[in-house]
C-alpha positions in Angstrom: -113.6 92.5 74.4 -115.3 89.7 76.0 -113.2 87.1 74.9 -110.3 89.6 73.8 -106.9 88.1 76.4 -104.4 90.2 77.9 -101.0 88.5 76.8 -97.2 88.9 77.3 -94.7 87.9 74.9 -91.1 87.4 76.3 -89.4 87.8 73.3 -91.0 88.9 71.1 -89.0 91.1 69.5 -87.4 88.3 68.5 -87.8 86.2 64.7 -90.2 83.9 65.9 -92.0 86.3 68.9 -92.3 88.9 66.5 -94.8 86.5 64.0 -96.1 85.3 67.2 -97.4 88.9 68.2 -98.7 89.3 64.6 -100.6 86.7 64.8 -102.4 87.3 68.3 -103.1 91.1 67.4 -104.6 88.9 63.8 -106.7 87.2 66.2 -107.7 89.5 68.2 -105.9 90.3 71.9 -103.9 92.7 73.9 -99.8 91.7 73.3 -97.7 92.9 75.5 -94.1 92.4 73.7 -90.6 92.0 76.7 -87.3 92.0 75.1 -84.0 93.6 75.8 -83.2 93.1 71.8 -79.7 90.9 72.7 -80.9 88.6 69.5 -84.3 90.6 69.2 -85.2 93.8 66.7 -86.8 97.1 66.6 -86.9 96.6 63.3 -89.1 93.2 63.8 -92.1 94.8 65.4 -91.8 98.5 64.2 -95.3 97.9 62.0 -96.9 96.5 65.2 -96.3 99.9 67.2 -99.4 102.1 65.5 -101.7 98.8 66.2 -103.2 100.0 69.5 -103.9 97.1 71.0 -99.7 96.3 71.0 -97.5 97.6 73.5 -93.3 97.0 74.2 -91.5 97.3 77.0 -87.6 96.5 77.1 -86.3 94.5 80.0 -84.2 91.2 80.4 -86.7 88.2 81.8 -83.6 87.4 84.5 -85.6 90.1 86.6 -89.7 90.2 87.4 -91.8 91.8 86.2 -95.2 92.7 87.4 -98.0 93.0 85.5 -101.3 91.9 84.8 -102.2 89.6 82.0 -104.0 86.0 81.4 -101.6 84.4 79.2 -98.2 83.9 78.3 -95.9 83.0 76.2 -92.1 82.3 76.4 -89.7 82.5 73.9 -86.8 85.0 75.7 -84.1 83.2 74.8 -81.0 83.5 72.3 -81.6 79.7 70.2 -78.2 80.1 67.7 -75.5 78.4 68.7 -73.2 81.8 67.9 -75.4 84.0 70.0 -76.1 81.3 73.1 -72.4 80.9 73.3 -71.5 84.5 72.8 -72.2 84.5 76.8 -73.1 80.9 78.3 -74.0 81.8 81.8 -76.2 84.2 80.8 -77.7 81.9 78.5 -78.3 79.5 81.2 -79.4 82.4 83.2 -82.0 83.6 80.7 -83.2 79.8 80.6 -83.2 79.0 84.6 -84.1 82.6 86.5 -86.1 83.8 83.7 -88.4 80.1 83.7 -88.3 81.5 87.6 -89.8 84.5 86.9 -92.5 84.5 84.6 -93.3 80.8 86.2 -93.8 83.1 89.2 -95.4 85.8 87.8 -97.8 83.3 86.3 -98.5 81.8 90.0 -99.4 85.4 90.4 -101.4 86.2 88.5 -102.9 82.6 87.5 -102.3 83.1 83.7 -101.5 80.0 81.7 -98.4 80.3 80.4 -96.0 79.1 77.2 -92.4 77.5 77.9 -91.1 77.4 74.2 -88.4 74.9 74.3 -86.5 73.0 71.9 -85.1 69.8 70.3 -82.1 70.2 71.9 -82.7 69.1 74.8 -82.3 65.2 73.0 -78.8 66.6 72.2 -77.3 64.2 69.8 -80.1 61.7 69.8 -80.0 57.6 69.5 -83.2 57.5 68.6 -85.2 58.6 65.4 -87.2 60.4 65.0 -87.5 61.9 68.3 -90.9 61.2 70.5 -91.3 63.0 73.2 -90.7 59.5 75.4 -87.3 59.6 74.6 -85.0 62.0 77.3 -82.1 62.7 75.2 -78.1 62.0 75.2 -76.9 65.6 76.1 -73.0 66.5 77.2 -73.7 68.8 80.0 -70.8 70.0 80.0 -70.3 71.0 76.3 -70.1 74.9 74.9 -73.8 73.2 73.4 -74.5 72.8 77.7 -75.8 76.3 78.1 -78.8 76.2 75.8 -79.3 72.5 76.0 -79.5 72.1 80.4 -81.1 75.5 80.5 -84.1 74.3 78.4 -83.9 70.9 79.9 -83.8 73.2 83.8 -86.7 75.2 82.4 -88.9 72.4 81.5 -88.5 71.1 84.5 -89.6 74.1 86.6 -92.4 74.0 84.4 -93.7 70.7 85.8 -92.3 71.4 89.1 -95.0 74.6 88.9 -97.4 72.2 87.1 -97.6 69.7 89.9 -96.8 72.1 93.0 -98.4 74.7 92.5 -101.2 73.5 90.0 -100.4 75.9 87.4 -101.7 75.5 83.8 -98.6 74.8 81.9 -98.2 74.1 78.3 -94.6 72.9 76.9 -93.5 72.3 73.4 -90.1 71.8 71.9 -89.6 73.3 68.6 -87.5 71.7 65.9 -85.7 73.8 63.4 -87.4 76.7 62.3 -86.9 79.0 59.5 -88.8 82.5 57.7 -89.0 86.5 57.1 -86.8 87.7 60.4 -84.5 85.6 61.0 -81.2 86.9 62.5 -78.5 87.5 59.3 -76.0 86.4 61.2 -77.2 83.9 64.1 -75.1 81.4 62.2 -78.3 78.6 61.0 -77.9 77.0 57.6 -81.0 78.3 56.4 -80.1 82.3 56.6 -76.0 81.3 56.1 -76.4 79.3 53.0 -79.2 82.5 52.1 -76.4 85.4 52.5 -74.0 83.1 50.6 -76.2 82.8 48.6 -77.1 85.8 47.4 -73.4 87.3 47.6 -72.1 84.9 45.8 -70.3 83.4 48.1 -69.1 79.5 49.1 -71.3 77.5 50.9 -70.1 76.5 54.6 -71.1 72.9 54.4 -70.2 71.4 58.7 -68.7 67.8 58.4 -69.7 65.9 54.7 -73.3 67.3 54.7 -74.8 64.0 55.4 -76.2 65.1 58.8 -80.3 65.8 58.8 -82.5 68.0 60.1 -85.9 68.5 59.5 -87.3 72.4 58.3 -90.7 74.0 59.6 -92.0 77.3 58.3 -92.3 80.3 61.4 -95.5 80.5 60.2 -96.8 76.9 60.9 -95.0 77.1 64.1 -97.1 79.6 65.4 -100.2 78.3 64.3 -98.9 74.7 66.8 -97.7 77.3 69.6 -101.6 78.4 69.0 -103.6 75.6 69.2 -101.5 74.0 72.2 -102.4 77.2 73.6 -105.8 76.8 73.6 -105.6 72.4 74.3 -107.4 71.8 78.3 -106.2 72.0 80.8 -105.2 68.4 81.1 -102.7 68.6 78.4 -99.3 69.6 79.3 -97.1 68.4 76.6 -94.2 68.3 76.1 -95.5 68.5 72.1 -92.9 68.4 69.5 -93.8 71.0 67.0 -91.4 71.0 63.7 -91.2 69.3 60.3 -91.3 65.5 60.0 -90.0 65.7 56.7 -86.2 64.7 57.2 -83.1 66.5 54.1 -79.8 66.3 54.5 -77.9 69.7 54.7 -76.1 69.2 51.8 -79.6 69.0 49.7 -80.9 72.2 51.7 -77.9 73.9 50.0 -78.6 72.1 46.9 -81.9 74.5 47.3 -81.1 77.2 48.4 -78.9 77.6 45.2 -81.7 76.5 42.9 -83.8 79.1 44.4 -81.3 81.9 44.5 -80.4 81.5 40.9 -76.6 81.7 42.7 -73.4 80.1 41.0 -71.8 79.6 44.9 -69.5 77.3 45.4 -70.1 74.0 48.3 -67.0 74.3 50.7 -66.9 71.8 53.4 -65.3 72.4 56.9 -64.9 70.5 60.4 -68.1 69.7 62.1 -68.4 71.5 65.6 -68.1 69.9 68.7 -71.5 67.9 69.9 -73.5 69.3 66.6 -76.5 66.3 66.2 -75.7 64.4 63.2 -80.0 63.6 63.3 -82.8 66.2 63.8 -86.1 65.1 63.3 -89.1 65.2 64.8 -92.3 62.2 65.4 -94.9 64.9 65.4 -98.1 61.8 66.3 -99.1 63.7 69.8 -99.0 67.0 67.6 -101.1 64.9 64.9 -103.5 63.9 67.0 -104.2 66.2 70.1 -103.8 69.7 68.2 -105.0 68.1 65.5 -101.9 69.9 63.7 -98.8 69.4 60.9 -97.1 71.7 58.8 -98.8 72.9 55.5 -96.1 75.2 54.2 -93.5 73.6 51.1 -89.6 74.0 51.9 -89.8 75.6 48.3 -92.3 77.8 49.5 -90.7 78.7 52.7 -87.2 79.4 51.1 -88.8 81.5 48.5 -90.4 84.1 51.0 -86.5 83.3 53.3 -84.3 84.2 50.4 -87.0 87.4 49.4 -86.9 88.6 53.6 -82.9 88.2 53.0 -82.8 89.6 49.2 -84.4 93.3 50.6 -83.0 92.9 53.8 -79.2 93.1 51.7 -80.4 95.9 49.2 
């Protein structure tokens, strides 16, 4: 009980949030999961409801929250283009008003606070791979701006609270992550490819498939979160968390087809507006500060993710 912390996770019923809830409970902490279930799902956390150290609250972070906690992980925000472009004004509010509200809470109770930022703050990058010092190439008026600029503004707020109010902050920039509990309709390449492969439908490649991504398994990402949160107070981030092994989207499609045992064909569609051509992290900072790097190989992670979706579809 002396080492148990009271930890708030906003977006805790989401894909990444539910894995973080699980991991923090396993470490012996009290966890309060807050979610409005826009993209999160009760099914992601139903297996945790019997744990006496786990609580769930339906709440939207665009409204203030008055509770007592020791640490806050702010993960609340739809993270796939399909979902964040559905209501772009609300997406911006979730990033900006949400950040203001959780930072206000952290200030009141003097909690340490973690921001789940994104590699999208780099936009369609002119630097490759992307280092934390790179300031990005973002279109502020494009269809993705509600998410990209919302997350950039949230980082601004975190660092202003750090400078002005001496808040203990941690900021992680998350690169492409995949694994069990991904939303089946989130429009991301991994979930898209797996569902299409399992259904025997054509695999949709946007552009010529040569655009690159680096895929990090969710367990590795959660490990990075916890290591960053446990660093001394003078380490604020931002820190890139992702897999530095770069692959083309076409290569990913071919691996999914092979591992799923699918005979789906690959078809090509136009590239969406502002879709980045390259996305790969430089994780030198994470290696040096956190002694962290991904350990789950792509084939191993894809097999676990395919098994999850296969069960979901049966």
